[in-house]
C-alpha positions as CSV (number, residue, x, y, z in Angstrom):
1,M,80.7,46.6,-38.0
2,G,77.0,47.0,-37.2
3,S,74.2,46.1,-39.5
4,L,74.2,48.0,-42.8
5,A,70.5,47.1,-43.5
6,P,68.2,50.1,-43.9
7,R,66.2,51.0,-40.7
8,P,62.5,50.6,-40.8
9,A,60.2,53.7,-40.6
10,P,58.6,54.5,-37.3
11,T,55.3,52.9,-36.5
12,H,53.8,56.1,-35.3
13,V,54.7,59.8,-35.6
14,I,53.4,62.7,-33.3
15,A,53.8,66.4,-33.6
16,H,54.1,67.6,-30.0
17,L,53.4,71.4,-29.4
18,S,52.9,73.1,-26.1
19,D,52.0,76.4,-24.4
20,P,50.5,78.5,-27.2
21,H,48.9,80.8,-24.5
22,L,46.4,82.0,-27.1
23,L,44.8,85.4,-26.7
24,A,41.8,86.4,-28.8
25,G,41.0,89.8,-30.2
26,D,44.5,90.7,-31.6
27,R,45.9,91.1,-28.0
28,L,49.6,90.5,-27.5
29,L,51.0,88.3,-24.8
30,S,53.1,90.5,-22.4
31,G,52.6,93.3,-24.9
32,R,55.0,91.5,-27.2
33,I,53.9,88.1,-28.6
34,D,51.2,87.6,-31.3
35,T,50.2,84.1,-30.0
36,A,47.8,83.4,-32.8
37,A,50.5,84.1,-35.4
38,Q,53.0,81.9,-33.5
39,L,50.6,79.0,-33.4
40,R,49.8,79.4,-37.1
41,Q,53.5,79.4,-38.0
42,A,54.2,76.4,-35.8
43,L,51.5,74.4,-37.4
44,S,52.6,75.5,-40.8
45,R,56.1,74.1,-40.1
46,V,54.4,70.9,-39.0
47,E,52.7,70.6,-42.4
48,E,55.9,71.6,-44.2
49,S,57.7,68.6,-42.7
50,K,55.7,66.3,-45.0
51,E,55.6,63.7,-42.2
52,T,52.6,61.3,-41.9
53,F,51.4,62.3,-38.5
54,D,49.1,60.1,-36.3
55,A,48.4,63.0,-33.9
56,I,49.0,66.6,-33.2
57,V,49.4,66.9,-29.4
58,L,49.0,70.2,-27.5
59,S,50.1,69.7,-24.0
60,G,48.4,72.5,-22.1
61,D,48.3,76.3,-21.5
62,L,46.2,76.3,-24.6
63,T,45.1,79.8,-23.7
64,D,46.6,82.5,-21.5
65,S,43.5,83.4,-19.5
66,A,40.8,80.8,-20.4
67,D,38.9,83.1,-22.6
68,P,36.2,81.1,-24.5
69,D,37.0,83.1,-27.6
70,A,40.6,82.0,-27.4
71,Y,39.6,78.3,-27.2
72,A,37.4,78.9,-30.3
73,L,40.4,80.5,-32.0
74,L,42.5,77.5,-31.2
75,L,40.0,75.2,-33.0
76,E,39.8,77.7,-35.9
77,I,43.6,77.6,-36.3
78,A,44.3,73.9,-35.6
79,Q,41.4,72.0,-36.9
80,P,42.0,72.7,-40.7
81,V,45.6,71.6,-40.2
82,V,44.8,68.3,-38.5
83,D,42.0,67.7,-41.1
84,R,44.5,68.1,-44.0
85,L,47.0,65.9,-42.2
86,G,44.4,63.2,-41.4
87,A,45.7,63.3,-37.8
88,A,44.0,63.3,-34.4
89,L,44.0,66.5,-32.4
90,V,44.9,65.6,-28.8
91,M,44.8,68.3,-26.2
92,T,45.0,68.7,-22.4
93,G,44.7,71.7,-20.2
94,G,47.4,73.6,-18.3
95,N,47.6,75.9,-15.3
96,H,46.5,78.9,-17.5
97,D,43.4,77.1,-18.7
98,E,40.1,76.7,-16.8
99,R,38.2,73.4,-17.0
100,R,34.7,74.7,-17.7
101,P,35.4,77.0,-20.7
102,L,37.9,74.5,-22.0
103,A,35.4,71.6,-21.8
104,A,32.6,73.7,-23.2
105,T,34.4,75.0,-26.3
106,L,36.7,72.1,-27.1
107,F,34.6,69.1,-26.1
108,G,31.0,70.4,-25.8
109,S,30.6,69.6,-22.1
110,D,29.3,71.9,-19.4
111,T,31.5,70.6,-16.6
112,D,34.3,71.5,-14.2
113,A,35.6,67.9,-14.3
114,P,39.1,67.2,-15.7
115,Q,38.9,66.3,-19.4
116,D,40.9,63.1,-19.0
117,R,40.6,61.1,-22.3
118,V,41.9,58.1,-24.2
119,T,42.7,58.3,-27.9
120,H,43.5,55.1,-29.9
121,L,45.8,55.5,-32.9
122,R,46.3,52.2,-34.8
123,G,47.1,50.3,-31.7
124,L,48.9,53.2,-29.9
125,R,47.1,54.6,-26.9
126,L,47.3,58.3,-26.0
127,I,46.1,59.2,-22.5
128,T,45.6,62.9,-21.7
129,L,45.5,63.6,-18.0
130,D,44.7,67.1,-16.7
131,S,47.4,68.0,-14.2
132,A,46.1,71.5,-13.5
133,V,45.1,71.9,-9.9
134,P,42.0,74.2,-9.7
135,G,42.8,77.6,-8.2
136,Y,46.6,77.0,-8.4
137,H,49.4,77.1,-10.9
138,H,51.3,74.0,-9.6
139,G,50.3,70.5,-10.9
140,G,48.9,67.3,-9.5
141,F,46.3,64.6,-9.9
142,S,43.4,63.7,-7.6
143,D,42.9,60.3,-6.1
144,A,40.1,59.7,-8.6
145,Q,42.5,60.6,-11.5
146,Y,45.2,58.2,-10.2
147,N,42.6,55.4,-9.9
148,W,41.2,56.1,-13.4
149,L,44.7,56.0,-14.9
150,A,45.6,52.8,-13.1
151,T,42.4,51.2,-14.4
152,E,43.1,52.3,-18.0
153,L,46.6,51.0,-17.9
154,A,45.6,47.6,-16.5
155,T,44.9,46.5,-20.1
156,P,48.0,47.0,-22.3
157,A,47.6,48.5,-25.8
158,D,49.1,46.8,-28.8
159,F,51.8,49.5,-29.3
160,G,51.8,50.8,-25.8
161,T,50.8,54.1,-24.3
162,V,51.9,57.7,-24.4
163,L,50.8,59.9,-21.5
164,V,50.2,63.6,-22.1
165,M,50.2,65.9,-19.1
166,H,51.0,69.6,-18.8
167,H,53.3,69.7,-15.7
168,P,56.4,67.5,-16.3
169,P,57.1,65.1,-13.5
170,I,60.8,65.9,-13.5
171,T,63.1,68.4,-11.8
172,Y,63.7,71.7,-13.5
173,H,66.6,74.0,-12.7
174,S,64.5,77.1,-11.9
175,P,63.8,77.5,-8.1
176,T,60.8,79.7,-9.1
177,M,59.3,77.1,-11.4
178,A,59.9,74.5,-8.7
179,M,57.1,76.1,-6.7
180,L,54.8,75.4,-9.6
181,D,55.9,71.9,-10.5
182,F,54.1,68.5,-10.4
183,D,53.4,67.7,-6.7
184,D,54.0,63.9,-6.5
185,P,56.2,62.4,-9.1
186,A,57.0,59.4,-6.9
187,R,53.3,58.4,-6.7
188,L,52.9,58.8,-10.4
189,G,56.0,56.7,-10.9
190,R,54.5,53.9,-8.8
191,V,51.3,53.9,-10.9
192,L,53.3,53.8,-14.1
193,A,55.8,51.2,-13.1
194,G,55.4,47.9,-15.0
195,T,52.8,49.4,-17.4
196,D,53.0,49.9,-21.1
197,V,53.7,53.6,-20.9
198,R,56.5,54.4,-23.3
199,A,56.8,58.2,-23.0
200,I,55.4,61.2,-21.1
201,L,54.8,64.4,-23.2
202,S,54.6,67.6,-21.2
203,G,55.0,71.4,-21.5
204,H,54.8,74.1,-18.8
205,L,58.5,75.0,-18.6
206,H,58.7,76.9,-22.0
207,V,62.0,75.1,-22.7
208,T,62.8,71.8,-24.5
209,T,64.1,69.5,-21.9
210,F,64.2,65.7,-21.1
211,G,64.3,63.4,-18.1
212,T,63.0,60.1,-16.9
213,L,60.4,58.9,-14.4
214,S,60.6,55.3,-13.3
215,G,62.7,54.7,-16.4
216,I,60.1,56.3,-18.7
217,P,61.3,59.1,-20.9
218,V,59.7,62.5,-20.2
219,M,59.8,64.8,-23.2
220,V,59.1,68.5,-22.7
221,A,58.2,70.6,-25.7
222,G,59.4,74.2,-25.7
223,G,56.7,76.8,-25.9
224,V,55.4,77.9,-29.3
225,S,54.5,81.3,-27.7
226,Y,57.7,82.2,-25.9
227,V,60.8,80.5,-24.4
228,D,62.4,80.7,-21.0
229,D,66.1,81.7,-21.2
230,V,67.9,78.8,-19.5
231,G,71.2,80.7,-20.0
232,A,70.1,83.4,-17.6
233,P,70.8,83.1,-13.8
234,R,68.6,80.4,-12.4
235,E,66.9,82.6,-9.9
236,L,65.5,84.8,-12.8
237,M,62.7,84.0,-15.2
238,I,63.5,85.7,-18.5
239,G,61.0,85.3,-21.3
240,V,62.5,85.3,-24.8
241,D,60.7,85.8,-28.2
242,G,62.6,82.9,-29.7
243,P,63.8,80.1,-30.2
244,Q,60.2,78.7,-30.2
245,S,60.0,75.0,-31.2
246,W,57.9,71.8,-31.3
247,N,59.0,68.2,-30.9
248,L,58.8,65.5,-33.6
249,I,58.1,62.3,-31.7
250,E,58.8,59.0,-33.5
251,L,57.9,55.6,-32.0
252,H,59.7,52.6,-33.4
253,A,59.1,48.9,-33.2
254,G,61.6,46.8,-31.3
255,A,63.9,44.0,-32.4
256,E,62.6,40.7,-33.7
257,G,59.1,41.9,-34.4
258,E,58.5,43.4,-31.0
259,R,55.9,46.2,-31.3
260,M,57.5,48.6,-28.7
261,G,61.0,49.8,-29.3
262,E,62.7,53.2,-28.8
263,V,60.9,56.5,-28.7
264,V,62.9,59.4,-30.3
265,A,62.2,63.2,-29.9
266,S,63.7,65.7,-32.3
267,V,63.4,69.5,-31.8
268,A,62.0,71.4,-34.7
269,P,62.2,75.3,-34.8
270,V,59.0,77.3,-35.4
271,A,60.9,80.1,-37.2
272,R,62.2,79.7,-40.7
273,H,65.9,80.2,-40.9
274,P,68.2,80.6,-43.9
275,G,69.2,77.1,-45.2
276,W,71.0,75.2,-47.9
277,P,70.8,71.6,-49.2
278,A,73.3,69.5,-47.3
279,L,72.9,66.9,-50.1
280,S,73.3,68.0,-53.7
281,E,70.6,67.0,-56.2
282,A,73.3,64.9,-57.9
283,V,74.0,63.0,-54.7
284,R,70.3,62.4,-54.1
285,D,69.8,61.2,-57.7
286,Y,72.7,58.8,-57.4
287,M,71.7,57.4,-54.1
288,S,68.2,56.7,-55.4
289,T,69.9,54.2,-57.9
290,V,71.7,52.3,-55.1
291,P,69.9,49.2,-53.8
292,A,68.5,49.8,-50.3
293,D,70.7,47.2,-48.7
294,D,73.9,48.9,-50.1
295,R,73.1,52.5,-49.3
296,R,74.8,52.7,-45.9
297,E,78.0,51.1,-47.2
298,V,78.0,53.5,-50.2
299,F,77.1,56.6,-48.4
300,S,79.2,56.1,-45.2
301,R,82.5,54.9,-46.8
302,K,85.1,57.7,-46.7
303,R,86.8,58.6,-50.0
304,S,90.5,59.5,-50.1
């Protein structure tokens, strides 16, 4: 029988959201989706989780058409939430964003340069790298970006690194989206090999999906604006108003005091669904009286 000792809490927790595609001025995305309402509801669900978050990550397509008013709306919606949570707001652009209005509104910089940044969170390093190729919808990094990333990763962080980029460096089933994917996963894999990168957080696909790059987990958050219907024939692209979601990312310590262990992603729905308590109040009250070292034995044992 495995250990019955209680498992320690994660060292770091991240709320990973993607693709809000914000539109300002009460406009609807595709004439259907109130993107501001969707983002508000998603962040409300993040708060309702009662987790202690280190960061709220938005992995691109922050706006649908790079309207400066939409970037301002993003801050209006998100900043009060991250302030209440005491978390960092970590953002990167996507193919629907444009660098100059993004940089001006979100970072106060008048530049067309990619807003590649490093955020340190109690020993965990988050690196945001802008994978949007100017003038195109597919993704990639310039030589300068690869060199910058390699230089940053040359010095390990205490709890390792999480890389945030809009275009996921994995294969997706849609032949249409394949024309808009990340252009050189092999090169990125070579840069990341042997480094302290523990996970890659991405968006772009509007579905929750997972893969690996050089053994590093790639975790793609489903869109908070709309979702791609994976159940439709793969040659089609069918947008669905639901089931929008965000990912709860938990980073754990390793065995025997190692600082870098497993990284776990759980999918959280944006919409509120009818629910019921899986544990009765009586069971919760009883379990609170059981010593921590005995709880698994008491809770797991089958009763005849």
